[in-house]
C-alpha positions in Angstrom: -3.3 -39.6 -0.6 -1.4 -42.8 -1.6 1.2 -41.0 -3.6 4.8 -41.8 -2.4 3.4 -44.9 -0.5 4.7 -47.6 -2.9 6.9 -49.2 -0.2 4.1 -49.2 2.4 1.6 -50.7 0.0 4.1 -53.4 -1.0 4.4 -54.5 2.6 0.7 -54.5 3.1 0.1 -56.5 -0.2 2.7 -59.0 0.9 1.1 -59.4 4.4 -2.4 -59.8 2.8 -1.0 -62.4 0.3 0.5 -64.4 3.2 -2.8 -64.3 5.0 -4.7 -65.6 2.0 -2.2 -68.5 1.8 -2.7 -69.4 5.5 0.0 -67.4 7.3 -1.2 -65.0 9.9 0.3 -61.5 10.1 0.4 -58.4 12.3 1.1 -54.9 10.7 1.4 -51.8 12.8 1.3 -48.5 10.7 2.9 -45.6 12.6 3.0 -42.0 11.6 2.1 -38.5 12.5 -1.4 -37.1 12.3 -2.6 -36.6 8.7 0.2 -38.6 7.1 -2.1 -41.2 5.5 -2.3 -44.0 8.0 -6.0 -44.3 7.7 -5.8 -44.3 4.0 -3.4 -47.2 4.0 -5.8 -49.2 6.3 -8.7 -48.4 4.1 -6.8 -49.5 1.0 -5.8 -52.9 2.5 -9.4 -53.4 3.8 -10.8 -52.8 0.3 -8.3 -55.1 -1.3 -9.0 -57.8 1.3 -12.7 -57.6 0.7 -12.1 -57.8 -3.0 -10.1 -61.0 -2.4 -13.0 -62.6 -0.5 -11.8 -62.0 3.0 -14.0 -61.1 6.0 -13.0 -57.6 7.0 -13.6 -56.4 10.6 -13.1 -52.7 11.1 -13.0 -50.4 14.1 -11.7 -46.9 14.9 -10.4 -45.9 18.3 -11.5 -42.5 19.6 -10.6 -40.4 22.6 -14.2 -40.1 23.7 -14.6 -43.9 23.8 -11.3 -44.6 25.3 -12.9 -45.4 28.7 -15.8 -47.4 27.2 -15.3 -51.1 27.8 -15.3 -53.3 24.7 -16.0 -50.2 22.6 -13.5 -51.1 19.8 -14.3 -54.9 20.1 -18.0 -54.1 19.7 -17.3 -52.3 16.4 -15.3 -55.3 15.1 -18.1 -57.8 16.0 -20.7 -55.6 14.4 -18.8 -56.0 11.1 -18.7 -59.8 11.3 -21.3 -62.1 9.5 -24.4 -62.5 11.7 -23.9 -65.1 14.3 -20.3 -65.9 13.3 -18.8 -64.4 16.5 -20.1 -64.4 20.1 -20.5 -61.1 21.9 -18.5 -61.0 25.1 -20.7 -58.1 26.3 -23.4 -60.7 27.0 -21.2 -62.7 29.3 -21.5 -62.1 33.1 -17.8 -61.2 33.3 -16.3 -60.3 29.9 -12.8 -60.1 31.4 -12.7 -63.8 32.2 -10.1 -65.8 30.2 -12.6 -68.4 29.1 -14.7 -65.7 27.4 -11.7 -64.5 25.5 -10.8 -68.1 24.5 -14.3 -68.6 23.2 -14.1 -65.5 21.0 -10.6 -66.5 19.7 -11.8 -70.0 18.8 -14.8 -68.5 16.9 -12.4 -66.2 14.9 -10.3 -69.2 14.0 -13.4 -71.1 12.8 -14.4 -68.1 10.7 -10.9 -68.0 9.2 -11.3 -71.6 8.0 -14.1 -70.5 5.7 -12.5 -67.2 4.6 -9.4 -65.1 5.6 -10.2 -62.6 8.4 -8.6 -59.2 8.2 -9.0 -57.1 11.3 -8.4 -53.4 10.9 -8.1 -51.1 13.9 -7.4 -47.4 13.3 -5.9 -45.2 16.0 -4.9 -48.0 18.3 -3.7 -45.6 20.9 -7.3 -44.8 21.7 -8.4 -48.4 22.3 -10.1 -49.3 25.5 -8.3 -51.6 27.9 -10.7 -54.6 27.7 -10.7 -54.5 23.9 -6.9 -54.4 24.0 -6.8 -57.6 26.1 -9.0 -59.4 23.7 -6.8 -58.5 20.7 -3.7 -59.5 22.6 -5.2 -62.9 23.4 -6.1 -63.4 19.8 -2.5 -62.4 18.7 -0.9 -64.9 21.2 -3.1 -67.8 20.0 -3.0 -67.3 16.3 -0.1 -69.3 14.9 -1.5 -70.8 11.7 -4.9 -69.3 11.1 -5.7 -67.0 8.1 -5.9 -63.9 10.3 -4.3 -60.5 9.5 -4.3 -57.7 12.1 -3.6 -54.2 10.7 -3.5 -51.3 13.2 -2.5 -47.7 13.1 -0.9 -45.6 15.8 0.2 -42.0 16.0 3.9 -41.5 16.8 3.1 -38.8 19.4 0.6 -41.0 21.4 1.4 -44.6 22.1 -1.0 -47.1 23.7 -1.2 -46.6 27.4 -0.3 -50.3 28.1 3.4 -50.9 27.3 2.8 -54.7 27.4 0.7 -54.3 24.3 3.6 -53.0 22.2 6.0 -55.6 23.6 3.6 -58.4 22.9 3.3 -57.3 19.3 7.1 -57.2 19.0 7.4 -60.8 20.2 5.3 -62.1 17.4 7.2 -63.6 14.4 4.8 -62.2 11.9 4.9 -58.6 13.3 5.8 -55.9 10.8 6.1 -52.1 11.6 5.5 -49.5 8.8 6.4 -45.8 9.3 4.2 -43.5 7.2 6.5 -40.5 6.7 5.8 -37.1 5.3 5.8 -36.8 1.5 9.1 -36.2 -0.1 9.4 -33.0 -2.2 9.5 -35.1 -5.4 6.1 -36.6 -4.4 4.6 -33.2 -3.7 5.7 -32.1 -7.2 4.0 -35.1 -8.7 0.8 -34.4 -6.8 1.0 -30.7 -7.8 1.4 -31.6 -11.5 -1.7 -33.7 -11.4 -3.8 -30.8 -10.1 -5.5 -28.2 -12.5 -4.2 -25.3 -10.4 -1.1 -23.2 -10.3 1.0 -24.9 -7.7 4.6 -23.9 -6.9 6.5 -27.2 -6.8 8.1 -28.0 -3.4 11.4 -28.9 -5.0 11.5 -25.6 -6.9 10.8 -23.5 -3.8 8.6 -20.4 -3.5 10.3 -18.7 -6.4 8.6 -20.9 -8.9 5.8 -18.9 -10.5 2.2 -19.9 -11.3 1.2 -21.3 -14.7 -2.2 -19.7 -14.9 -1.7 -16.3 -13.3 -2.9 -17.4 -9.9 -1.0 -16.8 -6.7 1.4 -19.8 -6.4 0.2 -22.4 -3.8 2.8 -22.6 -1.0 3.2 -26.4 -1.0 6.0 -26.1 1.6 3.4 -24.9 4.1 2.0 -28.5 4.4 5.4 -29.9 5.3 4.8 -33.0 3.3 1.6 -33.8 5.3 -0.8 -35.3 2.8 -3.9 -34.1 4.6 -2.6 -30.5 4.9 -1.5 -30.6 1.3 -4.9 -31.7 0.1 -6.5 -28.8 2.1 -4.1 -26.4 0.5 -5.0 -27.6 -3.0 -8.7 -27.5 -2.3 -8.5 -24.0 -0.9 -6.4 -22.9 -3.8 -8.7 -24.5 -6.3 -11.6 -22.7 -4.9 -10.1 -19.2 -4.8 -6.7 -19.3 -6.4 -5.2 -17.6 -3.3 -2.7 -18.6 -0.6 -4.2 -20.0 2.7 -6.5 -17.7 4.6 -7.8 -17.8 8.2 -10.9 -19.9 8.4 -10.0 -21.7 5.2 -9.5 -25.4 4.5 -5.9 -25.3 5.4 -6.4 -23.6 8.7 -9.2 -26.0 9.6 -7.0 -29.0 8.7 -4.2 -27.7 11.0 -6.6 -27.4 13.9 -8.0 -30.8 13.2 -4.5 -32.3 13.2 -3.8 -30.6 16.5 -7.0 -31.9 18.0 -6.1 -35.4 17.1 -2.6 -35.0 18.5 -4.0 -34.8 22.0 -3.9 -32.1 24.8 -0.1 -32.3 25.5 0.9 -31.6 21.9 -1.9 -29.1 21.5 -0.7 -27.1 24.5 2.9 -27.1 23.1 1.5 -25.8 19.8 -0.3 -22.9 21.7 2.9 -22.0 23.5 5.0 -22.0 20.4 2.3 -20.0 18.6 2.6 -17.4 21.4 6.4 -17.3 21.2 6.5 -16.8 17.4 10.0 -15.8 16.4 11.2 -16.5 19.9 10.3 -20.1 19.6 13.0 -22.5 20.8 13.3 -25.6 23.0 14.5 -23.6 26.0 11.8 -20.9 25.7 9.1 -23.4 25.3 10.2 -25.4 28.4 10.2 -22.2 30.5 6.9 -20.9 29.2 5.2 -24.3 29.3 6.6 -25.2 32.7 7.3 -28.7 31.4 10.4 -30.9 31.1 12.9 -30.8 28.3 12.1 -34.3 27.2 8.4 -33.6 26.9 9.0 -30.5 24.8 11.4 -32.4 22.5 9.0 -35.2 22.0 6.0 -32.9 21.4 7.9 -30.7 18.9 9.1 -33.8 17.0 5.6 -35.1 16.7 4.3 -31.7 15.4 7.3 -31.5 13.1 6.5 -35.0 11.8 2.9 -33.8 11.2 4.2 -31.0 9.0 2.9 -28.3 11.3 6.2 -27.2 12.7 9.6 -26.8 11.3 11.7 -27.3 14.5 10.1 -24.9 16.9 8.5 -22.5 14.4 5.2 -22.9 12.4 5.7 -23.5 8.8 3.0 -21.0 7.7 1.7 -17.9 9.5 -1.9 -18.9 8.9 -1.3 -22.1 10.9 0.1 -20.1 13.8 -2.7 -17.5 13.7 -5.3 -20.3 13.6 -3.9 -21.7 16.8 -3.8 -18.3 18.4 -7.3 -17.5 17.5 -8.6 -20.7 19.1 -7.0 -19.9 22.4 -8.8 -18.5 25.4 -8.2 -14.7 25.3 -7.2 -14.4 28.9 -4.9 -17.4 28.7 -3.3 -16.1 25.5 -2.7 -12.6 27.0 -1.1 -14.1 30.1 1.2 -16.3 28.0 2.3 -13.3 25.9 3.0 -11.2 29.0 5.1 -14.0 30.4 6.9 -14.5 27.1 7.7 -10.7 27.0 9.1 -10.8 30.5 11.3 -13.9 29.7 12.5 -12.4 26.4 13.3 -9.0 28.0 15.2 -10.8 30.8 17.1 -12.9 28.2 18.2 -9.8 26.2 16.2 -10.7 23.1 16.0 -8.2 20.2 13.7 -5.3 21.0 11.5 -6.0 18.0 10.8 -9.6 19.3 10.0 -8.3 22.8 7.8 -5.6 21.3 5.9 -8.2 19.3 4.9 -9.9 22.6 4.0 -6.5 24.2 1.7 -5.7 21.2 -0.2 -8.9 21.8 -0.6 -8.1 25.5 -1.8 -4.5 24.9 -1.5 -1.7 27.6 0.7 -3.0 30.4 2.3 -1.7 33.6 5.7 -3.3 32.9 8.2 -0.5 33.8 10.5 -1.2 30.9 7.8 -1.6 28.2 7.8 2.1 26.9 11.6 2.1 26.3 11.4 -1.3 24.5 8.5 -0.2 22.3 10.2 3.1 21.4 13.5 1.4 20.5 11.6 -1.3 18.5 9.7 1.3 16.6 12.9 2.9 15.4 14.4 -0.4 14.4 11.2 -1.4 12.6 11.1 1.9 10.7 14.7 1.3 9.6 13.6 -2.1 8.4 10.6 -0.7 6.5 8.0 -2.4 8.7 5.9 0.8 8.9 2.7 -0.8 10.2 4.4 -2.6 13.1 6.4 0.5 14.0 3.2 2.6 14.2 1.6 -0.1 16.4 4.6 0.1 18.8 4.3 3.9 19.0 0.6 3.8 19.7 1.1 1.3 22.5 4.1 3.2 23.9 1.9 6.3 23.9 -0.7 4.5 26.0 1.9 3.3 28.5 3.7 4.8 31.4 5.2 7.8 29.4 5.7 11.4 30.4 4.5 14.4 28.4 7.7 14.7 26.4 7.8 11.0 25.5 4.2 11.1 24.4 4.9 14.1 22.2 7.9 12.2 20.8 5.8 9.2 20.0 3.1 11.2 18.4 5.6 13.1 16.3 7.2 9.8 15.1 3.7 8.4 14.5 2.8 11.4 12.3 6.0 11.0 10.3 5.2 7.4 9.4 1.4 7.7 9.1 1.6 10.3 6.3 2.3 7.6 3.8 -1.0 5.9 4.5 -3.3 8.7 5.9 -2.3 12.3 5.8 -5.3 13.4 7.9 -4.3 11.0 10.7 -0.7 12.3 10.5 -1.9 15.8 10.9 -4.1 14.9 13.9 -1.2 13.0 15.5 0.6 16.4 16.0 -2.2 17.9 18.0 -0.8 16.6 21.3 2.8 17.6 20.7 1.6 21.1 19.7 -0.5 21.3 22.9 2.6 20.2 24.9 4.7 22.8 23.1 2.2 25.6 23.9 2.1 24.5 27.6 5.9 24.9 27.7 6.5 21.2 28.5 8.3 20.3 25.3 12.1 20.0 25.5 14.5 21.2 22.8 15.3 17.7 21.6 11.6 17.3 20.6 11.2 20.8 19.0 13.4 20.2 16.0 11.7 17.1 14.7 8.3 18.6 15.4 9.2 21.8 13.5 10.5 19.7 10.6 7.4 17.6 10.3 5.0 20.5 10.6 7.0 22.2 7.8 6.8 19.1 5.6 3.0 19.1 6.1 2.9 22.7 5.0 1.8 24.1 8.4 4.2 27.0 8.3 2.8 29.1 11.2 2.8 26.1 13.6 6.3 25.2 12.6 7.3 28.7 13.3 6.0 28.4 16.9 8.3 25.4 17.4 11.3 27.2 15.9 10.7 30.4 17.9 10.6 28.3 21.1 13.8 26.6 20.1 15.5 29.8 19.2 14.4 31.4 22.5 15.9 28.5 24.4 19.2 28.8 22.6 19.4 32.5 23.2 18.8 31.9 26.9 21.6 29.3 26.9 24.0 31.8 25.3 23.1 34.4 27.8 23.9 32.0 30.6 20.4 31.6 31.9 19.1 28.1 32.7 17.7 26.3 29.7 16.5 22.8 29.1 19.2 21.9 26.6 21.2 18.8 27.4 24.3 17.4 25.8 24.0 15.3 22.6 22.7 15.9 19.1 21.9 19.5 18.1 18.1 19.8 17.9 18.6 22.0 14.8 20.3 19.2 12.9 18.6 18.9 9.5 16.5 22.0 9.9 18.8 24.3 8.0 19.8 21.9 5.3 18.3 22.5 1.9 16.9 19.3 0.6 17.8 19.3 -3.0 19.2 22.5 -4.4 22.7 22.0 -3.1 24.8 25.2 -3.0 22.0 27.6 -3.4 20.1 29.7 -1.0 16.3 30.2 -1.0 15.2 33.8 -0.6 13.5 33.0 2.7 16.6 31.8 4.5 18.9 34.0 6.4 22.6 33.1 6.6 24.2 36.3 8.0 26.3 35.2 11.1 25.8 38.5 12.8 22.0 38.1 13.0 20.2 36.9 16.1 20.0 33.1 16.4 16.2 33.2 16.0 16.6 34.8 12.6 19.4 32.4 11.5 17.3 29.3 12.2 16.0 28.1 8.9 12.6 29.6 8.3 9.8 26.9 8.2 8.9 28.1 4.7 12.3 27.2 3.3 11.3 23.7 2.2 8.6 25.3 0.1 10.8 27.9 -1.5 12.6 27.9 -4.8 16.1 29.3 -5.4 16.8 32.8 -6.4 17.8 31.9 -9.9 14.6 30.0 -10.6 13.6 31.8 -13.8 16.8 31.0 -15.6 16.3 27.2 -15.7 19.2 26.3 -13.4 16.8 25.3 -10.6 15.0 22.9 -12.8 18.2 21.2 -13.7 19.1 20.9 -10.0 15.7 19.5 -9.2 15.8 16.9 -12.0 19.3 15.9 -11.0 18.0 15.3 -7.4 14.9 13.4 -8.6 17.0 11.1 -10.8 18.9 9.9 -7.8 16.1 9.8 -5.3 14.2 6.7 -4.1 10.8 7.3 -2.4 11.1 6.6 1.3 10.3 8.0 4.7 13.3 10.4 4.7 13.0 11.4 1.0 9.3 11.8 0.4 9.1 15.5 1.5 12.2 16.7 -0.5 11.0 14.7 -3.6 7.6 16.5 -3.4 9.2 19.9 -3.0 11.6 19.2 -5.9 8.7 18.2 -8.1 6.8 21.4 -7.0 9.9 23.5 -7.8 10.3 21.9 -11.2 6.6 22.6 -11.9 7.1 26.3 -11.0 10.3 26.8 -12.9 10.3 24.4 -16.0 6.6 23.8 -16.4 4.2 20.8 -16.4 5.7 18.9 -19.3 8.9 18.2 -17.2 6.8 17.3 -14.1 4.2 14.9 -15.4 6.7 12.0 -16.0 8.1 12.4 -12.5 4.6 12.3 -11.0 4.0 9.0 -12.8 7.4 7.6 -11.7 6.8 8.3 -8.0 3.1 7.4 -8.1 4.0 3.9 -9.4 6.6 3.6 -6.6 4.0 4.7 -4.0 1.7 2.0 -5.3 4.4 -0.6 -5.1 5.1 0.4 -1.5 1.4 0.2 -0.6 1.4 3.9 0.5 -2.0 5.5 -0.3 -1.0 8.8 1.3 2.0 9.1 -1.0 -0.2 8.0 -3.9 -2.6 10.9 -3.1 0.3 13.3 -2.9 1.7 12.5 -6.3 -1.8 12.2 -7.8 -2.5 15.7 -6.5 0.8 17.0 -8.0 -0.3 15.4 -11.3 -3.6 17.3 -11.1 -1.7 20.6 -10.4 0.5 20.0 -13.5 -2.5 19.3 -15.7 -4.2 22.5 -14.4 -1.0 24.4 -15.2 -1.3 23.0 -18.8 -4.9 24.1 -19.0 -6.3 20.6 -19.0 -9.3 21.4 -16.8 -11.1 18.1 -17.2 -7.9 16.1 -16.5 -7.0 18.2 -13.5 -10.4 17.8 -11.9 -10.3 14.0 -12.5 -6.9 13.7 -10.9 -7.8 15.9 -8.0 -10.9 13.7 -7.4 -8.8 10.6 -7.6 -6.4 12.0 -5.0 -9.2 12.9 -2.7 -10.7 9.4 -3.1 -7.4 7.9 -1.9 -7.8 9.8 1.4 -9.9 8.1 4.2 -11.4 11.5 5.1 -12.0 13.4 1.9 -12.2 16.9 3.4 -11.1 16.5 7.0 -7.5 17.5 6.7 -5.3 20.5 5.8 -3.7 18.4 3.0 -7.1 17.4 1.6 -8.1 21.1 1.4 -5.0 21.8 -0.7 -6.0 19.0 -3.1 -9.5 20.3 -3.2 -8.2 23.7 -4.1 -6.9 22.3 -7.5 -10.3 20.7 -8.0 -12.1 24.0 -7.3 -9.9 26.0 -9.7 -10.4 23.5 -12.5 -14.1 23.3 -11.9 -14.5 27.1 -11.7 -12.7 27.6 -15.0 -14.7 24.8 -16.6 -18.0 26.5 -15.5 -18.9 23.7 -13.0 -19.7 26.2 -10.3 -21.9 23.8 -8.4 -18.9 21.4 -7.9 -16.7 24.3 -6.8 -19.3 25.6 -4.4 -19.8 22.1 -2.9 -16.1 21.8 -2.2 -15.9 25.3 -0.8 -18.9 24.7 1.6 -17.0 21.9 3.4 -15.9 22.7 7.0 -12.3 24.0 7.1 -9.9 22.1 9.4 -8.1 23.9 12.2 -4.7 25.2 11.2 -5.6 25.6 7.5 -5.1 29.4 7.6 -1.5 29.2 8.6 -0.5 26.5 6.0 0.6 26.3 2.4 -2.6 24.4 1.7 -4.6 27.3 3.2 -2.9 29.6 0.6 -4.0 27.3 -2.2 -7.5 27.3 -0.7 -7.6 31.1 -0.7 -6.4 31.2 -4.3 -9.1 28.8 -5.4 -11.8 30.6 -3.5 -10.6 34.0 -4.9 -10.9 32.6 -8.5 -14.4 31.3 -7.7 -15.4 34.7 -6.4 -14.1 36.3 -9.5 -16.0 33.9 -11.7 -19.2 34.5 -9.7 -18.9 38.3 -9.7 -18.1 38.7 -6.0 -15.2 41.0 -6.6 -14.7 42.4 -3.1 -14.5 38.9 -1.7 -12.0 37.9 -4.4 -9.9 40.9 -3.6 -9.8 40.1 0.1 -8.7 36.5 -0.6 -5.8 37.6 -2.9 -4.7 40.3 -0.5 -4.7 37.7 2.4 -2.5 35.5 0.2 0.0 38.3 -0.4 0.2 39.3 3.3 0.9 35.7 4.4 3.4 35.0 1.7 5.4 38.2 2.5 5.3 37.2 6.2 6.7 33.8 5.3 9.3 35.1 2.9 7.7 33.2 0.0 6.4 36.1 -2.1 7.5 34.7 -5.4 5.1 35.0 -8.4 6.3 31.6 -9.7 5.0 30.0 -6.5 1.8 32.1 -6.4 1.0 34.9 -8.8 -1.6 36.5 -6.4 -1.1 40.0 -7.7 -2.7 39.2 -11.1 -5.8 37.9 -9.3 -5.9 41.0 -7.1 -5.5 43.3 -10.1 -8.3 41.5 -12.0 -10.6 42.0 -9.0 -9.7 45.7 -8.8 -10.2 46.3 -12.5 -13.7 44.8 -12.1 -14.3 47.1 -9.2 -13.2 50.2 -11.2 -10.0 50.7 -9.3 -7.6 50.9 -12.2 -4.8 52.8 -10.5 -4.5 50.3 -7.7 -4.6 47.4 -10.2 -1.8 49.1 -12.1 0.4 49.1 -9.0 0.0 45.4 -8.5 0.8 44.7 -12.1 3.8 46.9 -12.0 5.1 45.2 -8.8 4.8 41.8 -10.5 6.5 42.9 -13.7 9.4 44.4 -11.6 9.9 41.1 -9.9 12.8 38.9 -11.2 10.3 36.1 -11.8 8.8 38.2 -14.6 11.5 36.9 -16.8 9.6 33.6 -16.8 7.3 33.3 -19.8 4.3 32.2 -17.7 4.5 35.0 -15.2 5.3 37.5 -18.0 2.3 36.3 -20.1 -0.1 36.4 -17.2 0.9 39.8 -16.1 1.0 41.4 -19.5 -2.5 40.2 -20.3 -3.8 41.9 -17.2 -1.8 45.0 -17.8 -3.2 45.3 -21.3 -6.7 45.7 -19.8 -5.5 49.0 -18.3 -4.3 50.5 -21.6 -5.5 52.1 -24.7 -6.2 49.8 -27.8 -2.8 50.5 -29.5 -0.8 49.8 -26.4 -3.1 46.9 -25.6 -2.4 45.4 -29.0 1.4 45.5 -28.4 1.1 44.1 -24.8 -1.2 41.3 -25.9 1.0 40.4 -28.7 3.8 39.9 -26.2 1.5 38.1 -23.8 0.4 35.6 -26.4 4.0 34.9 -27.4 5.0 34.3 -23.7 2.0 32.2 -22.9 2.6 30.1 -26.0 6.0 29.1 -24.6 4.6 28.5 -21.1 2.4 25.4 -21.9 -0.6 27.0 -20.3 -3.3 26.6 -23.0 -6.1 28.1 -20.8 -4.3 31.3 -20.2 -3.2 31.4 -23.8 -6.8 31.1 -24.8 -7.8 34.0 -22.5 -4.9 36.2 -24.0 -6.0 35.3 -27.6 -9.6 36.2 -26.8 -8.4 39.6 -25.5 -6.2 40.0 -28.6 -9.1 39.3 -30.9 -11.2 41.9 -29.2 -8.5 44.6 -29.6 -8.0 43.6 -33.2 -11.7 44.2 -33.8 -11.5 47.5 -32.0 -8.7 48.6 -34.3 -10.7 47.7 -37.3 -8.8 44.5 -38.3 -11.8 42.3 -38.5 -10.3 39.5 -40.6 -7.4 38.9 -38.2 -9.8 39.2 -35.3 -11.9 36.4 -36.7 -8.9 34.1 -37.1 -7.6 34.8 -33.6 -11.0 34.4 -32.1 -11.4 31.1 -33.8 -8.1 30.0 -32.4 -9.0 31.1 -28.9 -12.3 29.3 -29.1 -10.7 26.1 -30.1 -8.1 26.3 -27.4 -10.8 27.0 -24.8 -12.7 24.0 -26.0 -9.7 21.8 -25.8 -9.2 22.9 -22.2 -12.9 22.2 -21.3 -13.4 25.9 -20.5 -17.0 26.3 -21.6 -17.6 29.7 -20.0 -14.6 31.1 -21.9 -15.9 29.5 -25.1 -19.3 31.2 -24.6 -17.5 34.5 -23.9 -15.5 34.2 -27.1 -18.3 33.1 -29.4 -21.7 33.1 -27.8 -23.9 30.2 -29.0 -21.2 28.5 -31.0 -21.1 25.5 -28.7 -24.9 25.4 -28.1 -27.1 22.6 -29.5 -27.9 23.3 -33.1 -24.8 25.5 -33.5 -21.9 24.8 -35.9 -20.2 21.5 -35.3 -16.5 21.1 -34.5 -16.0 19.3 -37.8 -17.7 22.1 -39.8 -15.8 24.7 -37.9 -12.4 23.1 -38.5 -13.2 21.7 -41.9 -12.5 18.2 -40.7 -8.8 18.5 -41.4 -6.6 15.6 -40.4 -3.5 16.6 -38.4 -1.4 13.8 -39.9 -2.4 14.9 -43.3 -1.4 18.5 -42.6 1.9 17.4 -41.3 2.6 15.4 -44.4 1.5 18.1 -46.9 3.5 21.0 -45.5 7.2 21.6 -45.3 8.7 22.8 -42.0 9.0 26.4 -43.3 5.4 26.4 -44.5 4.2 25.1 -41.1 6.0 27.9 -39.2 4.6 30.6 -41.5 1.1 29.1 -41.5 1.0 28.7 -37.7 1.9 32.3 -37.1 -0.7 33.4 -39.7 -3.3 31.4 -37.7 -2.4 33.4 -34.7 -3.3 36.5 -36.5 0.1 38.0 -37.4 0.6 40.1 -40.5 3.0 39.1 -43.2 5.5 41.8 -42.0 5.2 40.6 -38.4 5.8 37.0 -39.6 8.9 38.0 -41.6 10.3 39.9 -38.6 9.8 36.9 -36.2 11.3 34.3 -38.6 14.1 36.6 -40.0 12.9 36.2 -43.6 11.6 38.7 -46.2 8.0 39.6 -46.7 8.2 38.1 -50.2 9.3 34.8 -48.8 6.3 34.8 -46.4 3.9 35.5 -49.2 5.4 32.6 -51.3 5.1 30.2 -48.4 1.5 31.2 -47.8 0.7 30.8 -51.5 2.0 27.3 -51.5 0.1 26.5 -48.2 -3.2 27.8 -49.8 -2.6 25.6 -52.9 -1.8 22.5 -50.9 -4.8 23.0 -48.6 -7.1 24.0 -51.4 -8.1 27.3 -49.9 -7.9 30.9 -51.1 -7.4 33.2 -48.1 -5.9 33.4 -44.6 -9.3 33.1 -42.9 -9.6 29.6 -44.2 -6.4 28.3 -42.6 -7.2 25.3 -40.3 -6.9 26.2 -36.6 -5.2 22.8 -36.1 -2.0 24.2 -37.6 -0.9 25.3 -34.1 -0.4 21.7 -33.2 2.2 21.1 -35.9 5.2 22.7 -34.1 6.4 25.4 -31.9 6.8 27.9 -34.7 8.4 31.1 -33.6 7.8 33.4 -30.6 5.1 35.8 -31.2 
């Protein structure tokens, strides 16, 4: 506390030395609250006592200000017993002869030892004690008496005569204890074993031990506040918190500043960013001079910087200590003054938020404008608060719908479930016919982004009907201004292309030409040729996650997954997930975590997909209470079903379904997951119903693309199990006739199901193609299913050796995916306790060793052999002779120390892509 006090200590040392030599002295230490005045007095008292002086101490307090002789009594109690008379025993202590008697006794005491009188907080001294001290000062010319007092700059002693009397004395010295300089703060910080950001370096200086830097500038150079900051930081390593040592020290300083300064601090805390001399004068109802003096005192104490608090915790501590009704009244008055003065809408809105619901006629308009500005500035939480308060104000149905729509748009980043519920009121207003065209477009767009296609269609149909009425000359509720269709027909990322669900013919009715709500979820016509993936990645490379870009980014990632596969998608999921974390947006985190789960499921990583889906659901405040959450849960259900965890899938399926799920994209995902669960649990009629419902809905939306949802294969599988082969064949044929069948994934899925409808020879050819296609599709689970079917047909055709090899490969793939039911189907009992271990099954071959031993040509040949291809088939695929194939295999056998094809390690499939099968 004595750092940066060398000058003050030098003056005190000099005065004490003069006193010891016989020269009296008077030292008045001035300063703001907390700036070390008491510490200086304590130091001089200790040094005087160490020098043999008699030290008389007293502290003035506000509660004893009206207690006669209160301070004098403290001084006398510190004197040697019997050395000084007690004026309180006199009939009239105010008589001059009583004062002279005490003064004489002090002089006699000073003849034996120097007398040092220390009075802290002189501004609280009682009147009678003050008269005794003045009498002693006037009559002490040569005695060894030193008077050291402290006084706060914001509260002088009530009697102006006292200060004038001190000034008249030759030995009077005034010391001003100022705030610590930045250099002194740095020295103090360097002496502390904590990470303190030096004041001179500013807030950019980083911590030395990984802790949050201590904001030394918040103390304003006040030693008391700085000590509180350091103590709080030392205890927790964090910046100041409400209720912590720093906040308590601020309140203690304000208490000692007195009621006038304390009230000014309350007013400035209410004003916040509106704080200024003029606004404080008007809100306080005081004079300009009083506000200037008060703010200067609080600034000197390090609490204020001009008319603003140096740290938000200090301001909030003051607000929290105020009477709630008084605080609300001040905020309301501040809002009125700010609005009248034309202050920024965000500043006025801050006051209104502190007031709560109000009947001020202009409040709704201000809150609405402030919300838009705050959104543009990225202050999402405050924007949402403004919209909530505006919704509770004097707004009509259309305004309320607008506020709810805006609230839903910004709430999605934190809580998708709350964002969905926010649209319930606008939808109700829409269905009641009370929603104007200007509100229909944004509502439709937001519903579309949430995947609620049918409800978005309601809004667009109402919008189209209004436009048709306007064209026909009938009265319509369309005013001038921006077109409500703006942004609805723009494709978000595939510039220059047209999704299959959008109609662009100018001769069509307006209702048909309005962008269908499913457009955002569509993929371009040329999806299967890879161009769409290039366009999507081009968009993603230039995109930054934000309120206006989140939806198109999500759809671009989905389109990339559908067209180019999971390997291209997973890095983008990670990029935008990290950005969502940086932005503190758990809703966006859940979205990209869910996309990560979908990509892993598409790769056949059942365990990873379930874990990521669980993680996405854990990010949602309401795990199963929203349409979006059911879409995430659909991924979990599909992964759990394929992995044989039917209890997990059943538990998710048993959760109540939210309203509106059936007409949404996420409802389609739920049907797909439920259909696959029904297939796995032998409820084939139920499965068929789910897949047919998917088909009907997707056709109605114009989204019937196998790349988005290959529902026909699911329906065909259910029909095959029900013995309805002809109907199953029609679904398979329809899917193969679709342009998406050019994609390896769709081709492989469909050919595998088609093979189940054919005789063994034809099945062999179809499954050979299916395995080739699925090998290129990245879907290891579906590849394992195709290989298992291929092994069975090889066995039926009498090729047992190849069947064994392919079956082993299928089993290993299924095991890698975590598909235990498929493993059991392929090789019953192989994975059971006591069965062959994985090391025994694979021969314990090290992948790196295989890679090092074999040449590239040998790897390609060996991998195709592992897949069960004959030498002639391998030669055809690799465009080499059968003799060359035989030579390669001979070298492979020798290098791996084996003698036949059946002993080839299954791990060979991991060495490269090989050729298409």
